[in-house]
C-alpha positions as CSV (number, residue, x, y, z in Angstrom):
1,X,0.0,0.0,0.0
2,X,1.2,3.5,-0.8
3,X,-0.2,6.9,0.3
4,X,-0.4,10.2,-1.4
5,X,-0.3,13.4,0.6
6,X,-1.9,16.3,-1.4
7,X,-1.8,19.9,-0.3
8,X,-3.8,22.7,-1.9
9,X,-3.3,26.5,-1.8
10,X,-6.5,28.4,-2.7
11,X,-7.0,31.7,-4.4
12,X,-8.1,34.5,-2.1
13,X,-11.5,33.9,-0.7
14,X,-12.0,30.6,-2.5
15,X,-11.5,28.0,0.3
16,X,-15.2,27.4,0.8
17,X,-15.7,27.0,-2.9
18,X,-13.0,24.3,-2.9
19,X,-14.7,22.6,0.0
20,X,-17.9,22.6,-1.9
21,X,-16.2,21.2,-5.0
22,X,-14.6,18.3,-3.0
23,X,-17.9,17.6,-1.3
24,X,-20.2,17.8,-4.3
25,X,-17.9,16.9,-7.3
26,X,-14.6,15.3,-6.4
27,X,-15.6,12.8,-3.7
28,X,-18.4,11.1,-5.7
29,X,-15.9,10.6,-8.5
30,X,-13.2,9.3,-6.1
31,X,-15.8,6.8,-4.8
32,X,-16.8,5.7,-8.2
33,X,-13.2,5.2,-9.2
34,X,-12.4,3.3,-6.0
35,X,-9.9,6.0,-4.9
36,X,-9.5,5.4,-1.1
37,X,-9.7,8.6,0.9
38,X,-7.9,8.3,4.2
39,X,-8.9,11.8,5.4
40,X,-9.0,15.6,4.8
41,X,-7.6,18.2,7.1
42,X,-7.3,22.0,7.3
43,X,-4.4,23.6,9.1
44,X,-5.2,25.2,12.4
45,X,-3.2,28.2,11.3
46,X,-2.7,28.8,7.6
47,X,0.7,29.9,6.5
48,X,2.4,29.9,3.1
49,X,4.1,26.6,4.0
50,X,0.9,24.8,5.2
51,X,-1.5,25.6,2.4
52,X,-5.3,25.6,3.0
53,X,-6.3,21.9,2.6
54,X,-4.5,18.7,3.0
55,X,-5.7,15.2,2.3
56,X,-4.3,11.6,2.0
57,X,-5.4,8.9,-0.5
58,X,-4.4,5.2,-0.3
59,X,-3.5,3.1,-3.4
60,X,-2.4,-0.5,-3.9
61,X,0.6,0.6,-5.9
62,X,2.3,3.4,-7.8
63,X,0.8,2.0,-11.0
64,X,-2.7,2.0,-9.4
65,X,-2.2,5.7,-8.3
66,X,-1.1,6.7,-11.8
67,X,-4.0,4.9,-13.5
68,X,-6.5,6.4,-11.0
69,X,-5.3,9.9,-11.5
70,X,-5.3,9.6,-15.3
71,X,-8.8,8.3,-15.3
72,X,-9.9,11.0,-12.8
73,X,-8.5,13.9,-14.8
74,X,-10.3,12.9,-18.0
75,X,-13.6,11.9,-16.3
76,X,-16.4,13.9,-17.9
77,X,-18.0,14.6,-14.5
78,X,-14.7,16.1,-13.2
79,X,-14.1,18.1,-16.4
80,X,-17.6,19.6,-16.2
81,X,-17.6,20.0,-12.4
82,X,-14.2,21.8,-12.4
83,X,-15.3,24.1,-15.2
84,X,-18.5,25.0,-13.4
85,X,-16.7,25.6,-10.1
86,X,-14.3,28.0,-11.8
87,X,-16.8,30.2,-13.6
88,X,-15.7,33.1,-11.3
89,X,-12.0,32.2,-11.4
90,X,-9.6,29.4,-10.4
91,X,-10.0,28.0,-7.0
92,X,-6.5,26.6,-6.6
93,X,-3.2,28.4,-7.0
94,X,-0.9,25.5,-6.1
95,X,-1.0,21.8,-5.5
96,X,1.8,19.6,-4.2
97,X,1.8,15.8,-4.1
98,X,4.0,13.5,-2.1
99,X,3.9,9.7,-2.5
100,X,4.6,7.9,0.8
101,X,5.2,4.4,2.0
102,X,4.3,3.4,5.6
103,X,7.1,2.6,7.9
104,X,7.2,-1.0,9.4
105,X,5.9,0.4,12.7
106,X,3.0,2.4,11.3
107,X,-0.5,1.2,12.1
108,X,-1.5,1.9,8.5
109,X,0.8,-0.7,6.9
């Protein structure tokens, strides 16, 4: 099992719009594509280093992760939902992704 840590930085005043997009558009697609959501978090104090939203996904392998993201990015519901959510401007200014492997003492292994 591998994990992906994703961090999002939002455009000014767009965090609630991003939450709405995850809730209404992204999560149903993740579920349909069997993308395992471990959890979502918001930093207690937002700084340039922390971003605005952090989440972790779990995948069986690097190949499964790559396939899932390729499928997700071209999914018609995602393409349409993203476009609708950005009618008044982009929601996200930066995204980082870190692929992680659990240590042998992690309860998630």
